[in-house]
MIPA-489164 format. One record per residue (C-alpha): residue in three letters; x, y negated, z negated. Coordinates in Angstrom, 3 decimals, always signed. Example, Ala and Ser with C-alpha at 12.3 -4.5 7.8 and 13.67 -1.06 7.14 Angstrom:
% residues 2
VEXTOR  resn         x         y         z
VEXTOR   ala   +12.300    +4.500    -7.800
VEXTOR   ser   +13.670    +1.060    -7.140
***
This chain:
% residues 358
VEXTOR  resn         x         y         z
VEXTOR   met   +45.736    +2.461   -45.634
VEXTOR   ala   +42.772    +0.141   -46.183
VEXTOR   pro   +43.675    -2.775   -43.838
VEXTOR   tyr   +44.172    -0.408   -40.909
VEXTOR   trp   +40.617    +0.904   -41.086
VEXTOR   asn   +39.118    -2.522   -40.406
VEXTOR   glu   +40.905    -5.861   -39.905
VEXTOR   asn   +44.098    -4.356   -38.391
VEXTOR   trp   +42.191    -1.928   -36.208
VEXTOR   gly   +44.330    -2.210   -33.069
VEXTOR   asn   +45.640    +0.617   -30.915
VEXTOR   pro   +49.422    +0.917   -31.460
VEXTOR   ser   +49.891    +1.879   -27.808
VEXTOR   ser   +48.238    -1.367   -26.611
VEXTOR   arg   +50.902    -3.973   -27.285
VEXTOR   gln   +49.457    -6.680   -25.062
VEXTOR   asn   +47.347    -8.161   -27.864
VEXTOR   arg   +47.880    -9.214   -31.458
VEXTOR   asn   +45.947    -6.347   -33.043
VEXTOR   gly   +47.839    -3.786   -30.998
VEXTOR   ile   +51.178    -5.368   -31.897
VEXTOR   arg   +50.327    -5.233   -35.619
VEXTOR   ala   +49.302    -1.586   -35.367
VEXTOR   ser   +52.432    -0.731   -33.391
VEXTOR   ala   +54.609    -2.492   -35.964
VEXTOR   ala   +52.936    -0.538   -38.790
VEXTOR   val   +53.623    +2.784   -37.057
VEXTOR   ser   +57.216    +1.821   -36.245
VEXTOR   phe   +57.878    +0.774   -39.835
VEXTOR   ala   +56.275    +3.956   -41.169
VEXTOR   arg   +58.371    +6.073   -38.807
VEXTOR   glu   +61.549    +4.328   -39.975
VEXTOR   gln   +60.604    +4.790   -43.633
VEXTOR   leu   +59.830    +8.489   -43.230
VEXTOR   ala   +63.051    +9.011   -41.272
VEXTOR   glu   +64.996    +7.311   -44.061
VEXTOR   phe   +63.393    +9.560   -46.689
VEXTOR   leu   +64.389   +12.618   -44.623
VEXTOR   asn   +67.819   +11.200   -43.704
VEXTOR   ile   +67.282   +11.507   -39.952
VEXTOR   ala   +67.002    +9.150   -36.967
VEXTOR   pro   +63.454    +7.750   -36.411
VEXTOR   gln   +63.291    +8.946   -32.795
VEXTOR   arg   +63.431   +12.535   -34.038
VEXTOR   leu   +59.954   +12.204   -35.622
VEXTOR   ile   +56.865   +13.160   -33.627
VEXTOR   phe   +53.591   +12.441   -35.436
VEXTOR   thr   +50.992   +15.227   -35.131
VEXTOR   ser   +47.644   +16.136   -36.682
VEXTOR   gly   +49.433   +18.269   -39.279
VEXTOR   ala   +51.940   +21.088   -39.720
VEXTOR   thr   +49.794   +23.526   -37.707
VEXTOR   glu   +50.045   +21.402   -34.585
VEXTOR   ala   +53.724   +20.737   -35.289
VEXTOR   asn   +54.366   +24.494   -35.575
VEXTOR   asn   +52.601   +25.165   -32.278
VEXTOR   leu   +54.464   +22.379   -30.512
VEXTOR   ala   +57.867   +23.515   -31.780
VEXTOR   leu   +57.423   +27.252   -31.286
VEXTOR   ile   +55.456   +27.406   -28.051
VEXTOR   gly   +56.968   +24.238   -26.610
VEXTOR   his   +60.570   +25.318   -27.159
VEXTOR   ala   +60.069   +28.996   -26.245
VEXTOR   arg   +58.393   +28.129   -22.938
VEXTOR   ala   +61.083   +25.559   -22.145
VEXTOR   lys   +63.846   +28.110   -22.804
VEXTOR   ala   +62.050   +30.733   -20.703
VEXTOR   ile   +62.055   +28.319   -17.760
VEXTOR   glu   +65.715   +27.506   -18.428
VEXTOR   ile   +66.928   +31.120   -18.500
VEXTOR   gly   +64.389   +32.461   -16.028
VEXTOR   lys   +62.492   +34.866   -18.295
VEXTOR   pro   +60.897   +35.165   -21.772
VEXTOR   gly   +63.298   +36.006   -24.596
VEXTOR   his   +63.288   +37.377   -28.124
VEXTOR   leu   +61.798   +35.641   -31.196
VEXTOR   ile   +62.254   +36.333   -34.925
VEXTOR   thr   +60.114   +35.431   -37.931
VEXTOR   ile   +59.024   +36.833   -41.305
VEXTOR   ala   +55.850   +38.864   -41.832
VEXTOR   thr   +54.907   +36.566   -44.740
VEXTOR   glu   +54.781   +33.385   -42.651
VEXTOR   his   +51.654   +31.234   -42.529
VEXTOR   his   +49.190   +32.061   -39.747
VEXTOR   ala   +50.100   +28.691   -38.211
VEXTOR   val   +53.468   +30.286   -37.373
VEXTOR   leu   +52.480   +33.913   -36.836
VEXTOR   asp   +49.598   +33.181   -34.458
VEXTOR   pro   +51.589   +30.951   -32.038
VEXTOR   leu   +54.396   +33.530   -31.978
VEXTOR   arg   +51.912   +36.322   -31.291
VEXTOR   gln   +50.471   +34.208   -28.480
VEXTOR   leu   +53.988   +34.039   -27.038
VEXTOR   gln   +54.100   +37.847   -27.247
VEXTOR   lys   +51.132   +37.916   -24.877
VEXTOR   glu   +53.156   +35.743   -22.510
VEXTOR   gly   +55.988   +38.272   -22.354
VEXTOR   phe   +58.213   +37.263   -25.267
VEXTOR   arg   +59.342   +39.958   -27.709
VEXTOR   leu   +58.782   +39.335   -31.413
VEXTOR   thr   +60.424   +40.763   -34.528
VEXTOR   glu   +58.610   +40.210   -37.842
VEXTOR   leu   +60.984   +40.874   -40.731
VEXTOR   leu   +59.647   +42.441   -43.915
VEXTOR   pro   +61.006   +40.647   -46.997
VEXTOR   asp   +62.341   +42.346   -50.106
VEXTOR   ser   +59.968   +42.840   -53.036
VEXTOR   asp   +60.843   +39.322   -54.261
VEXTOR   gly   +59.584   +37.786   -51.015
VEXTOR   leu   +63.034   +36.799   -49.749
VEXTOR   ile   +64.960   +37.962   -46.706
VEXTOR   thr   +68.714   +38.528   -46.608
VEXTOR   lys   +71.476   +37.455   -44.245
VEXTOR   asp   +71.976   +41.086   -43.217
VEXTOR   gln   +68.319   +41.441   -42.258
VEXTOR   leu   +68.580   +38.462   -39.940
VEXTOR   ile   +71.938   +39.512   -38.498
VEXTOR   asn   +70.642   +43.001   -37.742
VEXTOR   ser   +67.580   +41.605   -35.970
VEXTOR   phe   +69.504   +39.438   -33.490
VEXTOR   lys   +69.312   +40.486   -29.845
VEXTOR   lys   +71.352   +39.267   -26.898
VEXTOR   asp   +68.406   +37.146   -25.739
VEXTOR   thr   +67.186   +35.868   -29.150
VEXTOR   leu   +66.338   +32.222   -28.588
VEXTOR   leu   +64.278   +31.132   -31.610
VEXTOR   val   +63.933   +31.979   -35.314
VEXTOR   ser   +61.145   +30.644   -37.563
VEXTOR   ile   +61.509   +30.860   -41.343
VEXTOR   met   +59.403   +28.946   -43.884
VEXTOR   thr   +61.137   +26.637   -46.318
VEXTOR   ala   +58.646   +27.562   -49.063
VEXTOR   asn   +55.927   +30.178   -48.812
VEXTOR   asn   +52.397   +28.809   -49.086
VEXTOR   glu   +51.150   +31.664   -51.308
VEXTOR   ile   +54.021   +32.863   -53.460
VEXTOR   gly   +56.118   +29.693   -53.324
VEXTOR   val   +59.460   +31.427   -52.695
VEXTOR   leu   +62.295   +29.325   -51.283
VEXTOR   gln   +64.135   +31.145   -48.531
VEXTOR   pro   +67.972   +30.758   -48.307
VEXTOR   leu   +67.603   +28.490   -45.292
VEXTOR   gln   +71.137   +27.061   -45.287
VEXTOR   glu   +72.662   +30.536   -45.076
VEXTOR   leu   +70.179   +31.745   -42.493
VEXTOR   ser   +70.434   +28.650   -40.309
VEXTOR   ser   +74.251   +28.909   -40.261
VEXTOR   leu   +73.908   +32.412   -38.816
VEXTOR   cys   +71.648   +31.050   -36.092
VEXTOR   lys   +74.105   +28.274   -35.304
VEXTOR   glu   +76.922   +30.809   -34.840
VEXTOR   lys   +74.801   +32.547   -32.207
VEXTOR   gly   +73.496   +29.365   -30.567
VEXTOR   ile   +69.926   +30.206   -31.595
VEXTOR   ala   +67.419   +27.481   -32.494
VEXTOR   ile   +65.768   +27.708   -35.914
VEXTOR   his   +62.395   +26.282   -36.939
VEXTOR   ser   +60.978   +25.922   -40.438
VEXTOR   asp   +57.453   +25.252   -41.659
VEXTOR   ala   +58.123   +22.950   -44.608
VEXTOR   ala   +54.531   +21.905   -45.331
VEXTOR   gln   +54.626   +23.326   -48.871
VEXTOR   ala   +58.117   +22.016   -49.624
VEXTOR   leu   +57.673   +18.337   -48.764
VEXTOR   gly   +57.218   +16.387   -51.980
VEXTOR   gln   +58.188   +19.354   -54.169
VEXTOR   ile   +61.916   +19.560   -53.389
VEXTOR   asp   +64.497   +17.202   -51.907
VEXTOR   leu   +63.845   +17.980   -48.257
VEXTOR   gln   +66.561   +17.095   -45.731
VEXTOR   pro   +66.353   +19.015   -42.429
VEXTOR   asp   +69.989   +18.511   -41.500
VEXTOR   leu   +71.284   +19.733   -44.861
VEXTOR   leu   +69.180   +22.861   -44.406
VEXTOR   gly   +70.546   +23.201   -40.884
VEXTOR   val   +67.206   +23.555   -39.072
VEXTOR   asp   +66.531   +22.341   -35.537
VEXTOR   phe   +62.751   +21.976   -35.832
VEXTOR   met   +60.797   +21.270   -39.019
VEXTOR   ser   +57.042   +20.906   -39.507
VEXTOR   ile   +55.590   +18.794   -42.325
VEXTOR   ser   +52.100   +17.784   -43.427
VEXTOR   ser   +50.587   +14.938   -45.424
VEXTOR   his   +47.784   +16.533   -47.412
VEXTOR   lys   +50.095   +18.876   -49.332
VEXTOR   leu   +51.414   +15.918   -51.321
VEXTOR   tyr   +48.212   +13.940   -51.888
VEXTOR   gly   +48.339   +12.098   -48.558
VEXTOR   pro   +45.431   +11.930   -46.092
VEXTOR   lys   +44.327   +15.030   -44.201
VEXTOR   gly   +44.802   +15.123   -40.444
VEXTOR   ile   +48.366   +13.828   -40.155
VEXTOR   gly   +51.775   +15.470   -40.126
VEXTOR   ala   +54.956   +15.461   -38.103
VEXTOR   leu   +57.454   +17.546   -36.195
VEXTOR   ile   +61.136   +16.798   -36.758
VEXTOR   leu   +63.264   +17.865   -33.816
VEXTOR   lys   +66.711   +17.640   -32.306
VEXTOR   ser   +66.806   +15.632   -29.100
VEXTOR   asp   +69.265   +17.975   -27.372
VEXTOR   leu   +66.897   +20.973   -27.503
VEXTOR   pro   +64.382   +21.498   -24.681
VEXTOR   ile   +60.689   +21.364   -25.559
VEXTOR   leu   +57.552   +21.189   -23.434
VEXTOR   pro   +54.327   +19.425   -24.464
VEXTOR   leu   +51.208   +21.470   -25.093
VEXTOR   gln   +48.891   +18.618   -24.089
VEXTOR   trp   +48.980   +15.859   -21.509
VEXTOR   gly   +47.249   +12.534   -21.127
VEXTOR   gly   +48.930    +9.379   -22.338
VEXTOR   gly   +52.595    +9.881   -22.991
VEXTOR   gln   +52.488    +8.842   -26.642
VEXTOR   glu   +55.054   +10.256   -29.088
VEXTOR   ser   +57.877   +10.588   -26.567
VEXTOR   gly   +55.569   +12.333   -24.118
VEXTOR   leu   +55.240   +15.342   -26.430
VEXTOR   arg   +52.015   +14.531   -28.258
VEXTOR   pro   +49.543   +12.384   -26.298
VEXTOR   gly   +46.611   +10.607   -27.871
VEXTOR   thr   +45.963    +7.505   -29.919
VEXTOR   ile   +48.058    +7.480   -33.090
VEXTOR   pro   +45.829    +7.218   -36.224
VEXTOR   val   +47.499    +4.240   -37.877
VEXTOR   pro   +45.778    +4.493   -41.313
VEXTOR   leu   +46.757    +8.160   -41.599
VEXTOR   val   +50.369    +7.500   -40.607
VEXTOR   val   +50.636    +4.679   -43.156
VEXTOR   gly   +49.027    +6.808   -45.875
VEXTOR   phe   +51.250    +9.788   -45.080
VEXTOR   val   +54.452    +7.813   -45.458
VEXTOR   lys   +53.238    +6.114   -48.643
VEXTOR   ala   +52.513    +9.537   -50.136
VEXTOR   val   +56.061   +10.664   -49.302
VEXTOR   glu   +57.453    +7.484   -50.870
VEXTOR   leu   +55.518    +8.078   -54.110
VEXTOR   ala   +56.518   +11.737   -54.206
VEXTOR   lys   +60.169   +10.867   -53.752
VEXTOR   lys   +60.129    +8.289   -56.581
VEXTOR   asp   +59.284   +10.743   -59.357
VEXTOR   leu   +60.535   +13.956   -57.753
VEXTOR   thr   +63.051   +14.963   -60.443
VEXTOR   ser   +60.827   +14.266   -63.445
VEXTOR   arg   +57.811   +15.869   -61.763
VEXTOR   gln   +59.787   +18.997   -60.886
VEXTOR   lys   +60.831   +19.345   -64.528
VEXTOR   arg   +57.279   +18.805   -65.781
VEXTOR   cys   +55.684   +21.202   -63.269
VEXTOR   arg   +58.260   +23.879   -63.997
VEXTOR   phe   +57.626   +23.546   -67.740
VEXTOR   leu   +53.847   +23.846   -67.307
VEXTOR   arg   +54.185   +26.677   -64.787
VEXTOR   asp   +56.444   +28.668   -67.138
VEXTOR   arg   +54.147   +27.928   -70.070
VEXTOR   phe   +51.251   +29.247   -68.008
VEXTOR   trp   +53.041   +32.495   -67.131
VEXTOR   gln   +54.300   +33.031   -70.687
VEXTOR   gly   +50.827   +32.442   -72.106
VEXTOR   leu   +49.308   +34.976   -69.732
VEXTOR   asn   +52.110   +37.484   -70.136
VEXTOR   asp   +52.018   +37.384   -73.941
VEXTOR   gln   +48.451   +38.712   -73.841
VEXTOR   arg   +48.624   +40.789   -70.653
VEXTOR   pro   +52.163   +42.161   -70.088
VEXTOR   asp   +50.799   +44.339   -67.277
VEXTOR   leu   +50.451   +41.357   -64.923
VEXTOR   ile   +52.661   +41.571   -61.826
VEXTOR   leu   +54.553   +38.451   -60.760
VEXTOR   asn   +54.547   +37.980   -56.993
VEXTOR   gly   +57.711   +36.517   -55.527
VEXTOR   ser   +61.081   +35.584   -56.967
VEXTOR   lys   +60.870   +34.169   -60.485
VEXTOR   leu   +63.762   +31.740   -59.953
VEXTOR   lys   +63.856   +30.917   -56.233
VEXTOR   arg   +60.414   +29.366   -55.958
VEXTOR   leu   +58.677   +25.997   -55.995
VEXTOR   pro   +58.390   +24.480   -59.488
VEXTOR   asn   +54.594   +24.141   -59.252
VEXTOR   asn   +53.757   +27.631   -57.981
VEXTOR   leu   +52.728   +30.826   -59.777
VEXTOR   asn   +51.278   +33.914   -58.117
VEXTOR   phe   +50.423   +37.175   -59.853
VEXTOR   ser   +48.370   +40.345   -59.432
VEXTOR   ile   +46.150   +41.954   -62.064
VEXTOR   pro   +46.223   +45.750   -61.743
VEXTOR   gly   +43.147   +47.842   -62.320
VEXTOR   ile   +40.378   +45.281   -61.756
VEXTOR   ser   +38.129   +44.175   -58.908
VEXTOR   gly   +39.285   +41.026   -57.166
VEXTOR   ser   +35.809   +39.979   -56.067
VEXTOR   arg   +34.433   +40.377   -59.595
VEXTOR   leu   +37.425   +38.453   -60.989
VEXTOR   his   +36.765   +35.477   -58.728
VEXTOR   thr   +33.067   +35.576   -59.541
VEXTOR   glu   +33.947   +35.339   -63.239
VEXTOR   leu   +36.397   +32.472   -62.724
VEXTOR   arg   +34.564   +30.223   -60.259
VEXTOR   pro   +32.314   +28.493   -62.816
VEXTOR   tyr   +35.434   +27.272   -64.623
VEXTOR   ile   +38.357   +27.233   -62.186
VEXTOR   ser   +38.507   +26.176   -58.544
VEXTOR   cys   +39.587   +29.360   -56.773
VEXTOR   thr   +39.113   +31.361   -53.589
VEXTOR   ser   +39.840   +34.917   -52.499
VEXTOR   gly   +42.647   +33.866   -50.170
VEXTOR   ser   +44.441   +30.978   -48.506
VEXTOR   ala   +42.440   +28.554   -46.365
VEXTOR   cys   +43.681   +30.325   -43.228
VEXTOR   ser   +43.205   +33.927   -44.386
VEXTOR   arg   +39.702   +34.247   -42.906
VEXTOR   gly   +38.627   +35.964   -46.133
VEXTOR   glu   +41.002   +38.891   -45.643
VEXTOR   pro   +43.379   +40.198   -48.349
VEXTOR   ser   +46.689   +38.351   -48.384
VEXTOR   his   +49.061   +39.561   -45.666
VEXTOR   val   +51.841   +38.029   -47.755
VEXTOR   leu   +51.145   +40.231   -50.784
VEXTOR   leu   +50.650   +43.308   -48.632
VEXTOR   ala   +54.066   +42.665   -47.066
VEXTOR   leu   +55.548   +42.573   -50.587
VEXTOR   gly   +54.236   +46.067   -51.210
VEXTOR   arg   +51.080   +45.263   -53.135
VEXTOR   ser   +48.173   +47.636   -52.590
VEXTOR   leu   +44.967   +46.375   -51.014
VEXTOR   thr   +43.293   +46.364   -54.450
VEXTOR   glu   +46.201   +44.487   -56.060
VEXTOR   ala   +46.285   +41.938   -53.241
VEXTOR   glu   +42.573   +41.253   -53.708
VEXTOR   ala   +42.989   +40.954   -57.503
VEXTOR   ser   +45.627   +38.217   -57.313
VEXTOR   leu   +45.723   +34.560   -58.240
VEXTOR   arg   +47.883   +31.699   -57.063
VEXTOR   ile   +48.140   +28.945   -59.649
VEXTOR   ser   +49.159   +25.451   -58.527
VEXTOR   ile   +50.327   +22.842   -61.027
VEXTOR   gly   +49.457   +19.309   -59.868
VEXTOR   arg   +50.269   +15.728   -60.775
VEXTOR   ser   +47.288   +15.456   -63.124
VEXTOR   thr   +47.569   +18.910   -64.730
VEXTOR   thr   +47.878   +18.681   -68.521
VEXTOR   ser   +49.147   +21.089   -71.166
VEXTOR   lys   +45.600   +21.254   -72.524
VEXTOR   glu   +44.266   +22.329   -69.122
VEXTOR   val   +46.980   +24.976   -68.848
VEXTOR   asp   +45.986   +26.416   -72.236
VEXTOR   gln   +42.300   +26.312   -71.280
VEXTOR   ala   +43.008   +28.091   -68.008
VEXTOR   ile   +45.039   +30.784   -69.788
VEXTOR   asp   +42.116   +31.419   -72.138
VEXTOR   ile   +39.577   +31.539   -69.276
VEXTOR   ile   +41.674   +33.914   -67.145
VEXTOR   ile   +42.536   +36.267   -70.014
VEXTOR   lys   +38.884   +36.489   -71.089
VEXTOR   ala   +37.852   +37.285   -67.498
VEXTOR   ile   +40.537   +39.967   -67.162
VEXTOR   asn   +39.674   +41.560   -70.484
VEXTOR   lys   +35.999   +41.569   -69.603
VEXTOR   leu   +36.659   +43.420   -66.352
VEXTOR   ser   +39.316   +45.815   -67.659
***
């Protein structure tokens, strides 16, 4: 990224000068690289400020375009455990006259083919289902669900921010029409992401003023962020298999270490169909706020996701956890630099805190 902060500072949309040409070439090359990693055509990539913007563009942009096409708002489907970056745009569409169904997952956090089939209406035009949940890490059966949508001629979107860099992510193999991805979830720079789309599906821009990114996302493209984003994807792809194995080993070691001493802990989400680096569990019978107070001097933790506005997890509540259990829950993320020693230290810290509060 470094050269594009200073010496190669040109605007990639200004190709009448040398600096602009260099910047434009960097963005074009990055787009081609990212498209190759995802096994799609480069023109299907729209760079955004992150997955949140990509979600809004896909959901609102496509729904509004379809409403114009058919002459009225239609029906939308999603899951109650989606990120707020999906739920909030869909609820905004509700205010505009669209009808919305929010499916409740089973206790393992997954939805079934029958649930989706039974929720279809004659005017269903868009389904949004996360690839991997941001809190409990479960991997939805996207291939099966997307095939059902295809049979009905319904577009399907997926927020894949958590999945990029953790699994082999190929939109077309999963069968989705729109996919949102983000850089900072895999050690890339914050403030950059992308929307992957199919060119034959209608979509309206949410902003105007420049025509950049195929007229769907105006504004000057941040060249250093684009370059850094794609480099992060490249590095993640290189060691994906070995890192998955290592993260899964450490994650399972973590859960076993906790469970050996506290068998009353409740695992949140499917044990098998989840990201290799994710663990989420509830501790019954203790205060969540007191638990986090005990842990914060030793472990970086919060009382909810960055978008939860401090409220108990809507994801855990949808799984059937009580308000108290949802508040007394922890999501553990295993990272590139996490060591076995740190896992053992964290087990000891968490168990001591639980025992103190029990």
